[in-house]
Each structure stands twice: as C-alpha cells, then as structure tokens.
C-alpha positions as CSV (number, residue, x, y, z in Angstrom):
1,X,15.2,80.0,106.2
2,X,14.6,79.1,102.5
3,X,17.6,77.5,100.6
4,X,17.7,78.3,96.8
5,X,19.9,76.7,94.2
6,X,22.7,78.7,92.5
7,X,21.3,80.2,89.3
8,X,24.5,79.5,87.2
9,X,24.0,75.8,87.5
10,X,21.0,75.9,85.2
11,X,22.7,78.5,83.0
12,X,25.6,76.1,82.4
13,X,23.1,73.4,81.4
14,X,21.6,75.4,78.5
15,X,24.5,77.3,77.2
16,X,25.7,74.6,74.8
17,X,22.9,74.8,72.1
18,X,24.0,78.2,70.9
19,X,27.1,76.7,69.3
20,X,25.1,73.9,67.6
21,X,22.8,76.5,66.0
22,X,25.7,78.4,64.6
23,X,27.2,75.2,63.2
24,X,23.9,74.2,61.7
25,X,23.6,77.5,60.0
26,X,27.1,77.1,58.7
27,X,26.2,73.8,57.1
28,X,23.2,75.3,55.4
29,X,25.5,77.9,53.9
30,X,27.9,75.3,52.6
31,X,25.1,73.2,51.1
32,X,23.6,76.3,49.5
33,X,27.0,77.0,47.8
34,X,27.4,73.4,46.7
35,X,24.0,73.1,45.2
36,X,24.3,76.4,43.4
37,X,27.7,75.1,42.0
38,X,25.9,71.9,40.8
39,X,23.3,74.0,38.9
40,X,26.1,76.0,37.3
41,X,27.7,72.8,36.2
42,X,24.4,71.7,34.6
43,X,24.0,75.0,32.8
44,X,27.6,74.9,31.6
45,X,26.9,71.4,30.1
46,X,23.8,72.7,28.4
47,X,25.8,75.5,26.9
48,X,28.4,73.0,25.7
49,X,25.7,70.8,24.0
50,X,24.1,73.9,22.4
51,X,27.4,75.0,20.9
52,X,28.0,71.4,19.7
53,X,24.6,71.5,17.9
54,X,25.5,74.8,16.3
55,X,28.8,73.3,15.0
56,X,27.0,70.3,13.6
57,X,24.5,72.6,11.7
58,X,27.3,74.7,10.4
59,X,29.3,71.6,9.3
60,X,26.2,70.2,7.6
61,X,25.6,73.5,5.8
62,X,29.1,73.7,4.6
63,X,29.0,70.0,3.4
64,X,25.8,70.7,1.5
65,X,27.2,73.9,-0.1
66,X,30.4,72.0,-1.1
67,X,28.3,69.2,-2.6
68,X,26.1,71.7,-4.5
69,X,29.2,73.7,-5.7
70,X,30.6,70.7,-7.5
71,X,27.3,69.3,-8.8
72,X,27.1,69.4,-12.6
73,X,25.0,72.2,-14.0
74,X,21.9,71.1,-16.0
75,X,22.0,71.3,-19.7
76,X,25.7,72.1,-19.7
77,X,28.8,70.5,-21.0
78,X,29.7,69.4,-17.5
79,X,26.6,67.2,-17.4
80,X,27.8,65.3,-20.5
81,X,31.1,64.6,-18.9
82,X,29.4,62.6,-16.2
83,X,28.8,59.6,-18.4
84,X,32.3,58.3,-17.6
85,X,32.6,55.9,-14.6
86,X,35.2,58.1,-12.9
87,X,33.0,61.2,-13.0
88,X,29.9,59.1,-12.1
89,X,31.8,58.0,-9.0
90,X,32.6,61.6,-8.2
91,X,28.9,62.5,-8.6
92,X,27.9,59.6,-6.3
93,X,30.4,60.9,-3.8
94,X,28.8,64.3,-4.0
95,X,25.3,62.8,-3.4
96,X,26.6,60.7,-0.5
97,X,28.2,63.8,1.1
98,X,24.9,65.4,0.9
99,X,23.3,62.5,2.8
100,X,26.3,62.6,5.1
101,X,25.5,66.2,5.9
102,X,21.9,65.3,6.6
103,X,23.1,62.9,9.4
104,X,24.9,65.7,11.1
105,X,21.7,67.7,11.0
106,X,20.0,64.7,12.6
107,X,22.6,64.8,15.3
108,X,22.0,68.5,16.0
109,X,18.2,68.0,16.1
110,X,18.4,65.0,18.4
111,X,20.8,66.8,20.8
112,X,18.6,69.8,20.9
113,X,15.5,68.0,21.7
114,X,16.8,65.2,23.9
115,X,19.4,67.1,25.9
116,X,19.3,70.8,25.6
117,X,15.5,71.1,25.8
118,X,15.1,68.5,28.5
119,X,17.9,69.8,30.7
120,X,16.7,73.4,30.4
121,X,13.3,72.5,31.7
122,X,15.0,70.4,34.5
123,X,17.2,73.3,35.6
124,X,14.2,75.5,36.1
125,X,12.5,72.7,38.1
126,X,15.7,72.2,40.1
127,X,16.0,75.9,41.0
128,X,12.4,75.9,42.3
129,X,13.0,72.7,44.4
130,X,16.3,74.0,45.8
131,X,14.7,77.3,46.8
132,X,11.8,75.5,48.6
133,X,14.2,73.2,50.6
134,X,16.4,76.0,51.7
135,X,13.4,78.1,52.6
136,X,12.2,75.3,54.9
137,X,15.8,75.1,56.4
138,X,15.9,78.9,57.1
139,X,12.4,78.7,58.7
140,X,13.5,75.9,61.0
141,X,16.6,77.8,61.9
142,X,14.7,80.9,62.7
143,X,12.2,78.8,64.9
144,X,14.9,77.2,67.0
145,X,16.6,80.6,67.4
146,X,13.4,82.1,68.7
147,X,13.0,79.3,71.2
148,X,16.6,79.9,72.2
149,X,15.9,83.5,72.8
150,X,12.8,82.7,74.9
151,X,14.9,80.3,77.0
152,X,17.6,83.0,77.5
153,X,15.0,85.5,78.6
154,X,13.5,83.1,81.1
155,X,16.9,82.2,82.4
156,X,17.9,85.8,83.0
157,X,14.6,86.5,84.7
158,X,15.1,83.5,87.0
159,X,18.7,84.6,87.7
160,X,17.5,88.1,88.7
161,X,14.8,86.8,91.0
162,X,17.3,84.5,92.7
163,X,19.6,87.3,93.4
164,X,16.8,89.5,94.7
165,X,15.6,86.7,97.0
166,X,19.2,86.2,98.2
167,X,19.6,89.9,99.1
168,X,16.1,89.9,100.8
169,X,17.2,86.9,102.9
170,X,20.4,88.5,104.0
171,X,18.6,91.8,104.9
172,X,16.1,89.8,107.0
173,X,18.8,87.9,108.9
174,X,20.6,91.2,109.6
175,X,17.4,92.8,110.9
176,X,16.6,89.8,113.0
177,X,20.0,89.9,114.7
178,X,19.9,93.6,115.5
179,X,18.4,94.2,119.0
180,X,17.8,97.8,118.3
181,X,15.3,97.1,115.4
182,X,11.7,97.0,116.3
183,X,9.7,93.8,115.9
184,X,7.6,95.4,113.2
185,X,10.6,96.1,111.0
186,X,11.8,92.5,111.5
187,X,8.4,91.2,110.4
188,X,8.4,93.4,107.4
189,X,11.8,92.3,106.4
190,X,10.8,88.6,106.8
191,X,7.7,89.1,104.7
192,X,9.8,90.8,102.0
193,X,12.2,87.9,102.0
194,X,9.4,85.4,101.7
195,X,7.9,87.3,98.7
196,X,11.3,87.4,96.9
197,X,11.7,83.7,97.6
198,X,8.2,83.1,96.1
199,X,9.1,85.1,93.0
200,X,12.3,83.1,92.6
201,X,10.4,79.8,92.8
202,X,7.9,81.1,90.2
203,X,10.8,82.1,87.8
204,X,12.4,78.7,88.5
205,X,9.2,76.9,87.5
206,X,8.8,79.1,84.3
207,X,12.5,78.6,83.4
208,X,12.2,74.9,83.9
209,X,9.1,74.7,81.7
210,X,10.8,76.8,79.0
211,X,13.9,74.8,79.2
212,X,12.0,71.5,78.7
213,X,10.1,73.0,75.8
214,X,13.4,74.2,74.2
215,X,15.0,70.9,74.7
216,X,12.1,69.2,72.9
217,X,12.2,71.7,70.1
218,X,15.9,71.3,69.8
219,X,15.6,67.5,69.6
220,X,12.9,67.8,66.9
221,X,15.1,70.4,65.0
222,X,18.3,68.4,65.0
223,X,16.8,64.9,64.8
224,X,13.7,65.4,62.6
225,X,13.4,68.7,60.8
226,X,17.0,69.4,59.7
227,X,17.7,65.7,58.8
228,X,14.6,65.7,56.6
229,X,15.6,68.9,54.9
230,X,19.2,67.6,54.4
231,X,17.8,64.3,53.0
232,X,15.7,66.2,50.5
233,X,18.6,68.3,49.4
234,X,20.8,65.2,49.1
235,X,18.1,63.5,47.0
236,X,17.8,66.6,44.8
237,X,21.6,66.8,44.3
238,X,21.8,63.0,43.5
239,X,19.0,63.4,40.9
240,X,21.0,66.2,39.4
241,X,24.1,64.0,39.2
242,X,22.1,61.2,37.7
243,X,20.5,63.4,35.2
244,X,23.7,64.9,33.9
245,X,25.2,61.4,33.6
246,X,22.1,60.2,31.6
247,X,22.5,63.3,29.3
248,X,26.2,62.5,28.7
249,X,25.1,58.9,27.8
250,X,22.4,60.4,25.4
251,X,25.1,62.6,24.0
252,X,27.1,59.5,22.9
253,X,24.0,57.6,21.8
254,X,22.9,60.3,19.4
255,X,26.2,60.0,17.7
256,X,26.1,56.3,17.7
257,X,22.7,56.1,16.1
258,X,23.9,57.8,12.9
259,X,27.1,55.8,12.6
260,X,25.4,53.0,10.6
261,X,23.9,55.5,8.2
262,X,27.2,57.3,7.9
263,X,28.8,54.0,7.3
264,X,26.4,53.2,4.5
265,X,27.2,56.6,2.9
266,X,30.9,55.7,3.0
267,X,30.2,52.2,1.7
268,X,28.4,53.7,-1.2
269,X,31.3,56.0,-1.9
270,X,33.6,52.9,-1.8
271,X,31.2,51.0,-4.1
272,X,31.2,53.9,-6.6
273,X,35.0,54.1,-6.5
274,X,35.3,50.4,-7.1
275,X,32.9,50.7,-10.1
276,X,35.4,53.0,-11.9
277,X,36.4,51.1,-15.1
278,X,39.3,52.6,-16.9
279,X,38.8,50.4,-20.0
280,X,35.2,51.5,-20.3
281,X,36.1,55.2,-20.0
282,X,38.8,54.8,-22.6
283,X,36.3,53.1,-25.0
284,X,33.8,55.9,-24.4
285,X,36.4,58.4,-25.3
286,X,37.2,56.5,-28.5
287,X,33.5,56.2,-29.4
288,X,33.0,59.9,-28.7
289,X,35.9,61.2,-30.8
290,X,36.1,58.5,-33.5
291,X,36.1,60.4,-36.8
292,X,35.5,57.5,-39.2
293,X,38.2,58.5,-41.5
294,X,40.4,55.8,-43.1
295,X,44.1,56.3,-42.6
296,X,45.8,57.9,-45.6
297,X,47.3,55.5,-48.2
298,X,50.9,55.2,-49.0
299,X,52.4,58.0,-51.2
300,X,53.2,56.7,-54.6
301,X,56.7,57.2,-56.1
302,X,56.7,59.9,-58.7
303,X,59.1,59.0,-61.4
304,X,60.3,62.3,-63.0
305,X,62.5,60.4,-65.4
306,X,59.4,59.7,-67.4
307,X,57.7,63.0,-68.3
308,X,54.1,63.4,-67.4
309,X,53.8,59.9,-65.9
310,X,52.7,60.8,-62.4
311,X,50.7,58.9,-60.0
312,X,47.9,61.0,-58.6
313,X,46.4,60.0,-55.4
314,X,43.8,62.2,-53.7
315,X,44.3,60.4,-50.4
316,X,48.0,61.1,-50.3
317,X,49.3,63.8,-48.0
318,X,52.3,66.1,-48.3
319,X,54.9,65.8,-45.5
320,X,56.5,69.2,-46.0
321,X,55.5,72.7,-47.0
322,X,57.9,72.6,-49.9
323,X,55.9,69.9,-51.7
324,X,53.2,72.4,-52.6
325,X,54.8,73.3,-55.9
326,X,54.6,69.7,-57.3
327,X,50.9,69.3,-56.4
328,X,48.8,67.6,-59.2
329,X,46.1,69.3,-61.0
330,X,42.7,67.7,-61.7
331,X,40.8,69.0,-64.5
332,X,39.1,72.3,-63.4
333,X,40.9,75.4,-62.4
334,X,40.5,74.6,-58.7
335,X,43.2,72.5,-57.0
336,X,42.5,69.5,-54.8
337,X,41.7,70.0,-51.0
338,X,42.0,67.3,-48.5
339,X,41.4,66.9,-44.7
340,X,44.6,68.0,-42.9
341,X,45.6,64.8,-41.1
342,X,49.2,65.6,-40.3
343,X,48.5,68.6,-38.1
344,X,46.4,67.1,-35.4
345,X,46.4,70.3,-33.4
346,X,44.6,72.0,-36.2
347,X,42.0,69.3,-36.4
348,X,41.3,69.6,-32.7
349,X,41.2,73.4,-33.0
350,X,38.7,73.1,-35.8
351,X,36.6,70.5,-34.1
352,X,36.5,72.3,-30.8
353,X,35.7,75.6,-32.7
354,X,38.3,77.8,-30.9
355,X,39.0,80.6,-33.3
356,X,36.5,79.6,-36.0
357,X,33.5,79.1,-33.7
358,X,34.2,82.4,-31.9
359,X,34.1,84.2,-35.3
360,X,31.3,82.4,-37.1
361,X,29.2,80.8,-34.3
362,X,27.3,77.5,-34.6
363,X,27.9,74.9,-37.4
364,X,25.6,74.0,-40.3
365,X,22.3,72.2,-39.7
366,X,23.5,68.9,-41.3
367,X,26.6,68.8,-39.1
368,X,28.8,68.6,-42.1
369,X,31.5,70.4,-40.2
370,X,32.1,67.2,-38.2
371,X,34.0,64.0,-39.1
372,X,31.8,61.2,-40.5
373,X,31.5,59.2,-37.3
374,X,30.7,62.3,-35.2
375,X,28.3,63.5,-37.8
376,X,26.5,60.2,-37.8
377,X,26.1,60.3,-34.0
378,X,24.8,63.9,-34.1
379,X,22.3,63.1,-36.8
380,X,21.2,60.0,-35.0
381,X,20.7,62.0,-31.8
382,X,18.7,64.7,-33.8
383,X,16.5,62.0,-35.4
384,X,15.8,60.4,-32.0
385,X,15.0,63.8,-30.5
386,X,12.6,64.6,-33.4
387,X,10.9,61.2,-33.0
388,X,10.4,62.0,-29.3
389,X,8.9,65.3,-30.1
390,X,6.6,63.6,-32.7
391,X,5.5,61.1,-30.0
392,X,4.7,63.9,-27.6
393,X,2.7,65.8,-30.2
394,X,0.8,62.6,-31.1
395,X,0.1,61.9,-27.5
396,X,-1.4,65.4,-27.1
397,X,-3.4,64.8,-30.3
398,X,-4.8,61.5,-29.0
399,X,-5.8,63.1,-25.7
400,X,-7.5,65.9,-27.5
401,X,-9.3,63.5,-29.8
402,X,-10.6,61.6,-26.8
403,X,-11.7,64.9,-25.2
404,X,-13.5,65.8,-28.4
405,X,-15.3,62.4,-28.4
406,X,-16.4,63.0,-24.9
407,X,-17.8,66.5,-25.8
408,X,-19.6,65.0,-28.7
409,X,-21.3,62.4,-26.6
410,X,-21.8,64.8,-23.7
411,X,-22.3,68.4,-25.1
412,X,-22.9,69.7,-21.5
413,X,-19.2,69.0,-20.6
414,X,-17.9,71.3,-23.4
415,X,-17.9,72.5,-27.0
416,X,-16.3,69.9,-29.3
417,X,-15.4,72.6,-31.9
418,X,-13.2,74.3,-29.3
419,X,-10.5,71.7,-29.7
420,X,-10.5,71.6,-33.6
421,X,-8.0,74.6,-33.8
422,X,-5.6,72.9,-31.5
423,X,-5.9,69.6,-33.3
424,X,-5.1,71.3,-36.6
425,X,-2.1,73.0,-35.0
426,X,-0.9,69.6,-33.7
427,X,-1.4,68.0,-37.1
428,X,0.7,70.7,-38.7
429,X,3.4,70.3,-36.1
430,X,3.5,66.6,-36.6
431,X,3.8,67.0,-40.4
432,X,6.7,69.5,-39.9
433,X,8.5,67.3,-37.5
434,X,8.1,64.3,-39.9
435,X,9.6,66.3,-42.7
436,X,12.5,67.3,-40.5
437,X,12.9,63.6,-39.6
438,X,13.0,62.7,-43.3
439,X,15.6,65.4,-44.0
440,X,17.9,64.2,-41.1
441,X,17.3,60.6,-42.0
442,X,18.5,61.4,-45.5
443,X,21.6,63.0,-44.3
444,X,22.1,60.0,-41.9
445,X,21.7,57.5,-44.7
446,X,24.1,59.5,-46.8
447,X,26.7,59.2,-44.0
448,X,26.1,55.6,-43.6
449,X,26.4,54.9,-47.2
450,X,22.8,53.9,-47.9
451,X,22.2,57.0,-50.1
452,X,25.4,58.0,-51.7
453,X,25.5,61.7,-52.7
454,X,28.0,64.0,-54.2
455,X,28.3,67.6,-53.6
456,X,29.1,70.3,-56.2
457,X,32.6,70.6,-54.8
458,X,33.3,67.0,-55.1
459,X,32.0,67.0,-58.7
460,X,34.1,70.0,-59.4
461,X,37.2,68.2,-58.1
462,X,36.6,65.0,-60.0
463,X,35.5,66.5,-63.3
464,X,38.7,65.4,-65.0
465,X,38.1,61.7,-64.0
466,X,34.6,61.7,-65.2
467,X,35.6,63.1,-68.5
468,X,38.7,60.9,-69.1
469,X,37.7,57.7,-67.4
470,X,33.9,57.3,-67.3
471,X,34.2,53.8,-65.9
472,X,36.1,55.1,-62.9
473,X,33.7,57.7,-61.8
474,X,32.5,55.8,-58.8
475,X,36.0,55.0,-57.8
476,X,37.0,58.5,-56.9
477,X,39.4,58.6,-54.0
478,X,37.3,60.9,-51.8
479,X,34.2,63.0,-51.7
480,X,34.2,65.9,-49.4
481,X,31.7,68.2,-47.9
482,X,32.6,71.5,-46.4
483,X,30.8,74.1,-44.3
484,X,31.0,77.8,-44.1
485,X,32.9,77.8,-40.7
486,X,36.0,76.4,-42.4
487,X,35.8,72.8,-41.0
488,X,35.0,69.9,-43.4
489,X,34.5,66.2,-43.7
490,X,35.4,63.6,-46.2
491,X,33.7,60.4,-47.3
492,X,36.1,57.6,-48.1
493,X,35.4,55.5,-51.1
494,X,36.6,52.0,-51.5
495,X,39.6,52.9,-53.5
496,X,42.0,55.5,-52.1
497,X,44.4,55.9,-55.0
498,X,44.0,56.2,-58.8
499,X,46.5,56.6,-61.6
500,X,45.8,59.3,-64.2
501,X,47.2,58.5,-67.6
502,X,49.3,61.0,-69.3
503,X,47.5,62.8,-72.1
504,X,47.9,65.9,-74.2
505,X,45.2,67.5,-72.0
506,X,47.6,67.4,-69.1
507,X,50.1,69.4,-71.1
508,X,47.5,72.0,-71.9
509,X,46.4,72.1,-68.3
510,X,49.9,72.7,-67.1
511,X,50.5,75.4,-69.6
512,X,47.3,77.2,-68.9
513,X,47.2,80.9,-67.9
514,X,46.9,81.7,-64.2
515,X,43.5,82.8,-62.9
516,X,43.1,86.5,-62.6
517,X,42.8,88.1,-59.2
518,X,39.4,89.3,-58.1
519,X,40.5,91.0,-54.9
520,X,42.9,90.9,-51.9
521,X,42.6,89.3,-48.5
522,X,44.4,89.6,-45.1
523,X,45.2,86.6,-43.0
524,X,43.5,86.8,-39.6
525,X,45.2,83.7,-38.3
526,X,48.3,81.6,-39.1
527,X,47.4,78.6,-41.2
528,X,49.7,75.6,-41.7
529,X,48.8,74.4,-45.2
530,X,50.8,71.2,-45.2
531,X,48.1,69.2,-47.1
532,X,47.9,68.9,-50.8
533,X,46.0,71.8,-52.4
534,X,46.4,74.2,-49.5
535,X,48.9,77.0,-48.9
536,X,50.4,78.3,-45.7
537,X,49.8,81.8,-44.6
538,X,51.0,83.9,-41.7
539,X,48.8,86.1,-39.5
540,X,48.6,89.6,-41.0
541,X,49.9,88.6,-44.4
542,X,48.2,90.2,-47.4
543,X,47.5,88.0,-50.5
544,X,45.6,87.9,-53.7
545,X,42.1,86.3,-54.1
546,X,41.7,84.3,-57.3
547,X,38.6,82.3,-56.5
548,X,35.7,83.0,-54.1
549,X,34.3,80.6,-51.5
550,X,31.9,78.3,-53.4
551,X,30.0,77.4,-50.2
552,X,32.5,74.8,-49.0
553,X,34.4,77.1,-46.6
554,X,37.6,77.4,-48.7
555,X,38.9,80.4,-50.6
556,X,41.6,80.1,-53.3
557,X,44.4,82.7,-52.9
558,X,47.8,83.4,-54.5
559,X,51.0,84.7,-53.0
560,X,52.9,85.0,-56.3
561,X,52.8,83.4,-59.7
562,X,54.2,80.1,-58.4
563,X,52.4,79.9,-54.9
564,X,48.7,79.5,-54.8
565,X,46.3,77.2,-53.0
566,X,43.3,77.1,-50.6
567,X,42.9,78.5,-47.1
568,X,39.8,78.3,-44.8
569,X,37.6,81.3,-45.6
570,X,37.2,82.0,-41.8
571,X,41.0,82.5,-41.6
572,X,41.1,85.5,-43.9
573,X,39.3,88.8,-44.4
574,X,38.4,89.2,-48.2
575,X,38.3,92.5,-50.0
576,X,36.7,91.7,-53.4
577,X,37.2,94.1,-56.3
578,X,35.1,93.3,-59.4
579,X,37.3,95.6,-61.5
580,X,40.5,94.2,-60.2
581,X,43.2,93.3,-62.8
582,X,45.8,90.6,-62.6
583,X,48.5,92.9,-61.5
584,X,50.8,91.5,-58.8
585,X,52.2,94.1,-56.5
586,X,54.4,93.4,-53.6
587,X,52.4,92.8,-50.4
588,X,53.9,93.2,-47.0
589,X,52.9,91.6,-43.8
590,X,51.1,93.9,-41.4
591,X,50.1,93.2,-37.8
592,X,46.5,93.4,-36.8
C-alpha cells in the first residue's frame, strides 16, 4: 500500500506570499502618491517664482514711469529751474531711481533664467523618470503575481490528484476484503489505485518544481528587483528635494547680487542730498532776479513857506496817492514817470507778464522791458548764442571750402562750382549774424555804461534841465526806456537828486492851460499809481486821453481838471477822436 503526504501541508507552506504581494502593491501606491505630491510642490514653487518675476517687472515699470513723469521737459521753464542744488539733487534722485528700477528688472531676468526655466525643464525630466520607475515596479508586480497564480494552479492540481489516489486506494482495499468479488475485479481496482498514486506523484513533482521556482522568483522580487526600484525612486526624490533647495538658495542669491548696486544708487542719492547748498541757491536767486536799480534817495523837504522854492528829485517816490496833486513839472507838457518801487507786487506782475504778457505777447527785441541787470544777462545770452551760431556757420564754410579744394584738385570726385552757391549763402548768413551781434553788443554796452544813450522820452523829460542848466545835462537823475508792453527800465545816473531854481518860467508853467482831450479810454485793469507822475485808475473806469503813447508804453490821461497822469498803455483801451474837444463830461465806472 502506497502512503501519500497530506496535501494541505504543502498548501500551508505557500499561502503566506499572497499577503506580501498585496503589501508590496500598497507601498507602490503610497510611493506613487508621495512622488506626485513632490512634483506638485515643485510646480507650485515654479509658479511662485514666476509671479515674483512679474511683480519685479511691474515694480520696475512703475518706477521708470514715476521717474519719467517728474523729469524736466526739454526746452521748458522746468529745465531752467534745475540749476539749483536742491532741484539738481531731485534730478539725481530721479536718475538713480531709474537705475534702481533696472536692478529689479535684472532680478526678474535672472530668476526667470536661473530658476523658472531650469526647474520647468527639470520637472519634465522628473515626470519621465518617475513614470519609468513605476512602470518597472508594476511590471515586477505583475510577474510575481503570474508566478503566484502558476503555483496556485500546480498546488490545486496536486491536491486533486492526491484525493483521487486516496479514494482509489480505499476502493482497492474494499474490493480486496470482499470475498464475493472476483479476482479480476480486485486486480482492476489495484491497477487503478496504482495509476492514481502515480498521477499524484507526478503532480507532487510538478508542484515541488513550481514551488521552488516561485520561491526563487519571490526572493529575487523582494530582495533584488523591488529594492532596486525603490532605491531609484528614493534617489529621484532626493534629487528633487536637493534641486528645490538649490533653487531657493539661488532665489536669495539673485537678490543679494543686486544689493551692492542698489546700495550705490542709494549712496548717490545721499551724496546728491548732501550737496544741497542753501547759500548757493539763495545767491543764484539773487543773481537771477537782481534788477540793478539803485535804492531811491531820501525825499527832500518841500518848504511851502518860501513860494516856488521846491526841491525836485526825479528819484523820489510818493508814499501815498494823495501826493499826486503836488507833483513837480519838468519843462514839457508831459509829467515825470518813474519805476514803481513801492508796489512790489506790481513789479513782479509786470516782470512775469501776467496780464500784460497775455494781452500783448513777447517783449521787445532789446529786452528793454526788463530791469537793467536782467536786461544785461539776457543781452549777454543773446550775444553768446549768436556767436555760437556764427561759429557753426564758419565751421560749415571751412568744411565746404576744403571740399571745394578737393574737387578742384580731383575733378572726378565732384564739381567745385556746385558748392559756390552754398558758400555764398553761408557768407551772407555770417554777415547777418555779425550785424546782429553788433546790434546786441551795442545794447549791452549801453546797459553796462560803455555807450551812454538817451531815448526820446528821457530827452523829453529832461528838456527843462537842458534849457535852464546846460552844465547839468549829464547829471540828470534818471534815464528811462520803456517798451510797448507797459513795463520799463531805468538807468541810474551818478546823481539821484537835483534842485531846480525858482524862475519866472515855473510860474508860466504852473499857469499854463491844460492839454486838450484827444479821446477817451476805458481801464481794463486796476492800476495803483502811487509813483510820481502816475495816476491810479480802477477797472472799468472811463477817463479822458490827453496824450498818446509815444512808444514808451505810457498814455497820459485825465480824470478831471486837477487829476491827470500816466498809466501803462496796456492797462487801458483807448478810443481816439481827432475832432474831440476839451469838454469834460461826467464819466461813470462800468464793469467789463
């Protein structure tokens, strides 16, 4: 009788690997989730850096626009204001802020190239590597599962054959013990039992071989293949961690690299701020607005106890509007007119051309509307500008002359006669510019006292002195030039006061008949005539015109028989009537 082992003994020995396979598969799932999370973190960091670069670019753009917004416009009044140290410091700040913005652009560019671009390429490579490792892992898992299934099939077949052999053995023993069964039936049962036992032995051998093969595959799977795959995944994950750490370090280094340059920008701003010199700026203001006028002299005491003994001083100024009635008379029928020193606001208004410049436009060519010092500066600037233009024209003429010489020596290079017309034009231009220079130099010399000149108006004012005191002609208190825009200048002589002796001529002058009216005028603006020879008018007031503007920017008007004087021509609108008679009718104020 053949003795066979119990089939469940071997079954128990091979039932454990199924659980290990399931656990291995679970670990692959966990690793797959973790590595995907790592890639997500990397992509999130890339997005963070990209947004940072966009912020840097936007900030740089805003800084540049801010700097450009406050830059002085070329050929404008703002550009002239930047000659002061404080405004130059501000301009330096604007320029440094522009460089400061450039460093933020550098930060953006470096982060884009060194971090965003590099990490984006690395993420693509990482995804491919991760996909390859997990593909190998799934393939190993499938292979061990296939081996496991083959083992299970061999084991079930061996178990079935063992059971069949056991039943065949029991049947043979039963037949052998039964005396009623023929010998042939017993032999047949015995042969059947032996066949089943042989099949069970063959299944056993096959199962044993399959089991040994599975154990070898399982050992290779858990001790070689899977550890290698896990090691590669671990190295991949560690490289990812190292790479993101290096990127963060680069993130800081990109900022740190521009800190020295940004520090230099700030140092330049500090240096410009420290260069601000309040004394220098104040001196520049003084030089810019210095008028060159001498302060008015003391007002002489007028002794009314001695008739007609009055001290006349052209440089004296009236302190109140009520003094207008006692203003001295000077020999022609026009009263004296002086620069209004007392009302500083009116001087500033005239210099800046608020109402007058809006009405009449630019000043005269000789800048006679400016105070002496300002006029001298403007004339000097004009002379320098004309000299530069002359130099440019001469340089062009010299260049063309050399070109003509070359053409004469080498006719094949060009026609020498082709430049004659241009040379003639340049010669004419140079001659015109030289005449202009002479003209402005004459005016400049006049201002500086090298070429003393007297205008028609000044001669008209000082006619009495020339007639009565020939030796004192050159000691006139002031000569004045006026321009059509209502502003004027005065040239101070060495003497500021002069006594006029009482004569019979003065009595005749005081008793002369008033000038006839030649028209009417309407005051466009209010004028405070607090200076000797002027009269105050209110806006909208209607007055009589008794003397036209002689080209000096002043019109003589009359309010009544006792009140007359000069006002700037640009302050009134004149209505001349050649047939007008000296009839004084009441005039009312009207509003514009």
